[in-house]
N, C-alpha and C positions, 0 to 999 in steps of 0.2 A: 504494500500500500504506500502511496505517496501522500504524505500528511503535511498540512500547513498549520502551524501554531502561531496565532497572533499573540503578542505579549509573552512570548516563550522564554524571555529572560527574567521573568518575574518570580515571585515566591514559589508558586506551584510549578511554573514552566521550567524553572532551573533544576527541578527534581525530575519532572516528567520527560523532558527532552533527552537527557542521557539514558533514561530507562528505555525509551523507545528505540534509540540508536543501538543500545546493547542487544535489543531483540530484533535487529536487522530491518527495522522500518526505515524508509527514506523520509527524512524530516527537514522541512524548511521552517525557519523561525523568522518572523517579522517583529521587530521591537525597536522603539525609538530610544531606548536606554535612558529614560528620563531621570532615573535615579543614579546614573553614572556607574552602573554595575558592570562587572566583568565576569558574571557568574557562569557563563557558558564556554569559557576558554578551553576546558577539557574536551568539549564536543568537537573541536576542529580536527581532532585526530581521526574522526570517523569520516570515511569517504562519502557516506550517505547524508552528510549534514551540510546544509546551506544556511547562511545567515544573511539577512537583508536588513540594514539599518534604515528604517522608514517608519511611517506613521499609518495606523489603520484609517485615519481620516483623510489620507491621500487617496481618494476614491479612484482616480484614474489609474494609478499604479496597482492598487488592490484589485480592481476589476480586470486588469490585464493578466493578473496572476491566478485568479480564482479558477479558471477552466483547467489549469494544469494539475489539480489535486483531486484525489479520491475522497479524502476526509479533511474537514476543516474543524479545528478546535479553537474557538475564539476566546482566549484567555485575557486579551487586552481589555483593561477596565480600570477605572478609578474605583478602588474597592473600599467599601465600608462607608457608613453614614457620615462620620466626621470628615473624612477626606473629600467626599462629595459636597459637603456643606461649604468647604473653602472656596470652591470654584464651580458653582452649579452649571454654568454654561458649558465649560469644558467637560464636566461629567456627563452631561446630556449628549454632547457630541460623540464622546467615546463609548459610553455605556448603551446609548440608544441608537444614534444615527449611524454609527459604523456597523452595527448589527442589522439595522434595517437595510443597509446597503447589501449586506450578505444575503438577506432574505430575498431581495429583488434579483440578485445576480447569480445565485447558485442554480445548477440544473437539477432535475429530478434524479439524475444518475449519481449525484454527489451526496455525501452524508455530512451532517453537522453533529458534533458531540458538544452540547452546550452546558457549561458549568454555571448553574444558578445557585441559589442559596436557600436553605430551609428557614431563613429568617422571614421568608414570605408568609409563614404561618402566623407571625406576629405574636398574638397572645392566644395560646391554645386553651381548650377546655381543661379545667383543673383535673389532674390525675388521669387524663385520657390521652392516649398516644395519637399524634398526627401521622396519618399515612398519606399516600399519594392522592387519595380522594378527599382528604380533609379540605374544608374551605380555607381560602387564602385571605389573609388580612395584613398585608404589608404595612409597616408603620413608617419607614424612612423612604426618602426619595430613591435611595440606592435599591432597596428591596422592591419598590414599586416598578422601577425600570426593569429589574430582572424578571419580575412576574409578567410584565407586558411583553418583553422580547421572547420569553419562553413560549408564550401562547402563539406568537407569530411564527416561530420556528416549527412548532408542533403542527400548526395548521398547514404547513407546507408538506407535511407527511414524510419528510426525509431527515428527521432530527431525533436525537435522543437527549433527554434532559437529565442531568445529574444534580440533584438538590443537595448541595454539600453542607455538612455540619460545620461548626466553627473549627477552623484548621489550627493545628499546633505543630510544633517540632522545628528542628533545625533545617534550614535550606541554605544553599550558597548565596541566594538573594534573601537574606533574613528579614523578617518583619517582627517588630516588637510591639505593634499596636493591636495584635490579636490577643484575646483574653488570657488564655493559658500562658502564652509566651510573656505577656505583659506582667501577669501576676508573679511568675517565677523570677523574672528579671528584677522586679521591685522587691521581692522577698530577699533576693541575694544582695541587692544594692542597699536597701533601707532597713531590712530585717523586720518590717511591719507591713500590714495591708489594712486599708480602710475600705469596708464594704458598704455599698449602698444597695438597697433592695436585695438583701442577702439570700432570699428565698426564690429569686427568679431563676428559672431552670433553662438549661441549654444542652444541646448535644455537641460532641467534639469528635475530631478525627485527625489522625497524624497525616502530615503532608505526603509521606511516602504511600500511605494507603489511598489517598486521593489519586495519586499518580497511578497506582496499581488498578484503581477502579476505571480510569481512562483506558488503560491497557486491556483490561477485562472486557470493556465495552467494544473496543476495536476487534477483539477476538470473537465477539458474539454479536456483531453489528446487525446482522440480518434479523436475528430474533429480538433484539432490543430496540430496534428503530421504531420511532413513533410513540415511545413510551417515556414515562417519568419514573425516576428511581431516587429515593432518599439514600444518601451515602454518608454513613456515620459509624461510630464505634458504639455498639449497642450497650456496652457496659458503662458508658460515659454520658448518661443523661443525668446531669448533676446541677444542683444549685450552686450559686457562687460560694456559699459557705462550705458546702461539701468539697468544692474544688480547692478552696483555701486550706481546708483541713488535710486534704490529700497532699498538698504541697508541704504542709507542716510535718508530715511524716518523713519527708526528705530533708527538711530544714527545721529541726526541732526547736531552735531558738526563735522561730518566727512568732511575732505577736500579731494577732488578728483582732481588729476592732470593728464591731458592727455599729455603724452610724445610725442613730435614732433620728437625727435631724438631717435634712437634705435628701436629695433624690438623684437617681441616675437617669439621664435623659434617654438612655436605651431601655425601653420598656419590654423588650422581647422576653417571653416566658412560655416555654412549650416543652413537651416531651415528644420525641420523634421515634417512630418505628422504622427500622431498616430491613424489615422482614422480606420485603418483595425482592430486593437484589440478593439477599442472603439465600433465598430459596433457589435461586438459579446458579449458585456456586461461588459468589464473591462474599468475602467477609474481611473485616479489618484484622490485621495481625499485630499491630503495634499498640501497646497499652498506654493509658495515660501516664502510668509510672515510667514507662520507657521514655516518653516525651519530656517529662519533667526532669528526669535525670540527665538526659542529653543536653538540655538547655543549661542546667547547672554546670555540667562538664565543659560547656563551650563558653561560659561566662567571661573568662579572661580575654577571649577574642572578640565576642560580639559587643562587649561594652565599649570598645574603642571606636565604634562606627555608629553613624546615624542609620538605624534600621527601622524605618517607619514609613508609612504612607502619609502621615500627618505632620 
C-alpha cells in the first residue's frame, strides 16, 4: 500500500511513520514542521519513505498528490481545545477546511483512516459506557470540528473513523499538554498536583497503541471501512483523582490537593467502551503504568525542551 500521512511528524505520526516503514509500507509524510521538530530523521534510512515539507492548506499541491495514494491518514491538526482557542481561524483552516478538501478530492477507490476523538461524547450518562452508537455532545470547538468532519468522511463511504482516547506516552515529537503526560511531568517537577473536578472521568491510550490501531486498520481495511471504532485502553477509564493516585504509586512523595474552589474549563466526563474493535482482534498492550514510568524515565531529557501545542 502507498500511504500518505499529513502531519506525520507530529506526536502520533512520529511513532506511526517508522512503525509502518518497518512493516514494508510505502509512506509519504507531509508536514510543515511548525514546531521545528526533527522527529522523523531515523525514517530517511528507509527507501520507502518520502518527506515533503509543505502545508495541508496548500490545496493545489495537496490535490496534485492525492491521486497517487491508496490510503490517506490525515493527522495534520491543531489538537486540543486550548491550542484551538489561541488561533480559531487557523484551527478552522487546518482542522476543517483541509479535511473538506480531502472529502471533495479523494476517489471512491481510495481509503481514509480518520483519527477523531472520543471527546465528542462530551458528558456521558453517569456510570454508562459510551459506545459507537452513543449520542455525541461535543463541548469544545476542537471536538465539534472533529465530529463534523467524521460525518462527512463516513458519508463518502470510503473512510474508517478511529475515536481515540486521550493519548499518553513518550514520542520523538513529545507533547506535555496531554493529561497523563502533563500530570506526570508536574509531579516530577513540582512534587504536587492540584485537581479541579477530580471526579471527571476519561479514557486513555498509549501513543504506540494508537499507532498499532492504525496498522491494524490498514491490515483489515476492507472489513473496517465505513465504520467507527473507539480506540482506548479499557482498563484506563479513570477519574482525575484515580489517575493522580496511580501516578503517586510511582512517585510516593507526590502531594495531591483536591481544589474545592475553582473549576476546570474542560468539562468532559465519560466512560468509553472499546469492545467493538477488541472483538475483531485489536487491543491495547501498553498499560498506564508503562506510560507513567517511561515519562518518569525520560524526564531529564524532555524537561529541557518546549513540548506542547500551547
